N, C-alpha and C positions, 0 to 999 in steps of 0.2 A: 868851545868844542875843539878837540884836537883831531887833525886829519893828516893822513899821509898824502903827499902831493907828488905825483909823478909827472914832471914837466917834459916837454920836448919829445914826446913819443912820435908825433906826426902832426901835420896840419889837418885838423878835423873838420869835416862838414857833417859828419855823423859818427856816432859811436854806439856800439852795441856790446853789452856785457852779459856774460852768464857765469855763475859760480856755483860750486857745491861745497858746503861746509864740511869740516872734519866729521861731523855727525852723519853726513851723507856718504862718507867713505871716499870723498874725492881728495886724494893726497898724492903728491909727487915727492918721493924721498922723505916722507913723513911730515910734509908741510902742506897747507892748503894750496889749491891751484885755481887759477882764474883764466878765463878765455875771453879775449876781446876781439872786436872787429872795427877797423877804421875805414871809412869810405872817403877817399880824397883823390880819386883817379887811379891810384895804385892800391886797390883793395886787398887787404890781407887779414887772415885769421891768425891770431897769436895766442900762445900759451905762456902764462907767467907763473912763476913760483913767488908767492907773496910772503913767505917766511912765517914767523910767529907773530900773528896779529895782536896777541896779548902782551907782547914784549914792549915795555915802556921804559924810557930812559929817565934820568933825574929831572930833565926839563919837561917831562910829560909828552915828549914827541915819540912817534913811531920809530923803532929801531930797525935798521937794516934796509937795504935797497931791494926793490923788486927785481927779479931775474928773468929776463926773456929766455925761455927755454927753446922755443922754436916758432916758426911762422910759415905760412904758405899763402900764395896768391889765390884770390877768389874772383871768379868771373861774375861781375855785376855787384851792385850794392848789397850789403848784408842787411836784410830786413828784420831777421829774428834768428836766434839760435838757442839751443838747449843741449845740456849734457844728456846723452842716452845712458851711459854707464861710465865707469872709471876711465875708459880709454877712448870713447867715441863721442863726437859732438855733431849734432844735426843742425845744418845751416840752411836758411831760407834765402833765396836770391831774388833780386829784382828782375832777373831774366826768366823767372818761372821755374828754375831748377831747384831741386832739393838734394843736398849732398851730405853724406855721412863722412866726416873726417876722423881718421884714427890717429891717436897720439901714441907713438912708439917710445915708451919710456926708456928702453934699453939704449937707444942712440939719440934720443931727443929730436925726433923728426915728426912731421905731420904728412899724411898721405890721404888721398881720396879713396875711401873704402867702398862706397856705394853711391851711385848718383841716379836720380830719376829726372831725365831730361824733360823740360817743359811740362812738369807736373801741373802747371797752371798756364793756360793760354786763352786767347780771346776767341778766335774763330777757327783758324786752321793750325793744328798742332805742328804740321809739317812745314809751314811757311817759315822762312828764315827770320822774320821779325815778328812772329806771332805770339811770343811769350808774354804772359801777364805776370806781374809781380806776385810772388808768394809772400804774403804779408805776415803770416803767423805760423808757428809750429809749437807743438806740445808733445812730450814723450812720456810713455810708460812702458819701459823696455819689456818686450821687443817692439811694441806698437808705437807708431808715429802718426800724428794727425796734422795735416796742413790745411790752411785756408788761403784764399787769394783775392786779388782785385777782380778776378773773373767770376766771383760768387761760387766757386767750386770748393768742395770738401773732399780731401783724399785721406784714406786710411792705408798706411803702409806697414809692413813688417820688415825689420832690419835685415832679415835673412832671406827675403823674397825679392825677386827682380821686378815683378809687376805689382800694381796696387791691389790690395785685398778688396777694397771697395772705393768707388768714386761716386759722389753725388754731384752730377754735372750742373744742375740748375738749383743748387741749394738756396741761392739768394739772387735776387735781381739787381742787387747793389753790391758794392765792395765789402767783403768781409775783412775786418781789420785785425782781429785777434781771436784766439781760441784757448781754452783751458779745459782740463778734465773736471767734470762735476763728480762723477763716480767712475768706477772701472769701465763701464760700458756706455757712459753718457758724457757728452761734451757741451760746453757753453760757447756760443759765438756772439760777437757784436759786429754791427754793420754801420754803413754810412748814412742810414736814415733813422738812427736812434733806437734800434731794436736789439734786444737781448733774446737769444733763442736757445732752447734746450733740444739736443738731438740724442736719440737713443739708438746707438749703433747696432743693437740687437734686432731692431725693426727693419724690415726690408723696404718699407715705404720711404720715399725720398722727401719726407716732410718733417718739420720739427714737431716734437711732442708738445711744446709750449712756446708761446711768443709773448714777450713783455715789451712794452714801449714807453718811451718818454712822452709826456703830454706836450701839447703845443707844437712848436717848431720841431722839425725832424733834425735835431742836432746830431751829427755823426759821433758815434762812440768809437774810441781808439783803443781802449784797454779794458781788461776784465780779470778779476781774480776771485776765488771763493775762499771762504773761511776754512782753515784746515781741519777744524774740529766740528763746527756747526755748518754742514755743507749747504744748508738752505740759505745761508747768508752770503750774498754776492755783492761785490763792489765793482763799479765801472767808472770810467772817466772819459771825457770827450773833448770835442772841439772848443766848447765854451769854458773849459777848465773846471766844470762842476764835478763834484764827487757824488755819485748816486749809490745808495745802499738799497738792495732789493731783498725781499723775503719771498723766495720762489714757491713757498707753500701756499701763498695766498695772493690774490689780486694779480693785476697785470701791469701795475705801475710801481715806481720806486717807493719804498717806505719813507725815505728822506732824501732831500736834495740839499747838499751843503755847498755854499759858495766857497770856492777854493782858489784856483789859479786864475790869472788874468789872460791866459792864452791856453793853447791846446795842452791837455794832460796826456803825456806820452805813456806813462806806466803807472800801475797801481799794484801794490803787493802787501798782503798780510804777512806779518812776521810768522815764519813756519812753526816756531815753538812758543811764541808769545803773541797769539793772534789778537790780543786786545791792543796791539800796536799795528798801525798801518802806515805805509809810506807811498807818497805820490811825487812825481816830477813833471816838469812842464817846460814848454817853449819859452815861458817868461823868465827862466833862469832860477826858479825856486824849487826847493826840495822840502816837502812838508812831512812832518811826523805827527800822526794822529794818535792820541793816547786816551784810551778808555779804561785803563787798567784799574784805577781806584777812584774814590771820591777825591776830587781836587778842590773842594770848597774851602779847604784850609791851606791849600798851597799858595805861596806868594805868586803874584803875577810878575813875569819877567818881561812885560811888554816894553820894548825899546830900551832895555837895559843890557849892557854888555854885548850888543850886537845880536841879541837873541830876541826874535819877534814871536810873541806868544798871543794866541787868541783863545777865548773860551766859548764853546757852544754848550747849550743845555742838553741833557738827556735824562730820561726817566730812570728811577732806581726802584722799580717794583720789586726787584730782587737784585742781588749784587753780581749776577753773572755777566759775563761778557756779552751774552746774547742780548740781554735787555739794554745794554749800553749801545750796541750797534743798531738795534731795531727800534729804539724808543723815538717817539715824536712828541713827547711832553716836555716843553721848554721850562717848566716851573720848578724842577727839582735839581738833580745833580748836573754836573758839567763835564764837558770833554775838552781836553787840552790839545791845542794844535800849535806846533812850533815850526817855524821856517829854519831849517838847519843851515842854510847858506844865504842869509838875508842880503849880503852885498853882491851876490852873483848877478851878472847881467846877461850872460849867454845861455842858450838853451841847455837844459839838463835832459839828455836824450834817453838815458837808460840807467836802470838801477837793479841791483840784486843784493841778496842778504847772504853773507858769508859768516856762518856761526854768529858770534856776538857783534859782528861788524856790518856796516852798510857800505857797499861799493857802488860808485856811480861815475858816469862819464859825461863830459860836457863838450861844448864847442870851444872851450878854452885851451885846447891842446893838452889835456891832462886827464888822468884818472885819479879819483879821490877815494880814500878809505876813512870812514867815520867809525872810530873805535868805541865811542861812549854813547850808545843809543839811549840808554836808560839812566844816565847820570842825572 
């Protein structure tokens, strides 16, 4: 695997990354753009130009250095962030604030464009220390949805000062992550192992559906939905397990896959190739889950060349991606899982997909770009 390695950026205790691929329109001077946040006491939001990620030299290495375009201080740890559009980034803070930063491309500066103070708080919003961490944010311009450790859900619009809607007691436990299911529906995961669907068209402050892990109430930390088959949802949690859900039926996961040895921090379907899924963990691993084709005739790369590969079985009632993710028949076809950084020892905190590349940040004081996801 070839990777771009950007050392010496800062001393990391945490790293958050968000990116938009050229297909998504996010470019600066014609090249892809990346936003990072590092939390080490002097928290900063940074915009980077990453050049031509497809440019490969004779040695197979990434050509060109990343260019820091601009950065700005941020109050509190960055818990999550998302691009709202080509110029604005929404950032969730451990202080409970939610801020929109605008990237001014004409002079390469960042400024705070809009801020909702203490969008999340424990008891008294006006108390000097009453803020609760905003743990997750998702955007569908102009709408912004946030969740927090206070169990609150907020719906904002980028052009409005006040929240469009707030569900104060959405959850009695911490909400760890949120994503859109459909235009007017969101998915949340919490600290007691529940996946919930919320219909924002409904005025009642209750979820329309609740799904739960069986047995111990293991906290769920991350959630993503299949971009084409929206009833397929993936979650990851404190035990490192990958759970696949079919929200059309039942209240429990269709499958539970043993994955990481510690907390799973993020899970993402590839936006244009959703038969590929990526997860990262506190244990320092970054896994690529591949259900794209029958792999029964593929060679096993287990412990060869630093590439660690495992196979899980899945049913092939038909050849669709749907059957691959939702199958629970271990007797037929197989799914390939590859650890992309088998020698990594420090936590992989964040990942995102930038066109054909995977971008991820670690506690190793660096950001990496993997250019050959499907090699």
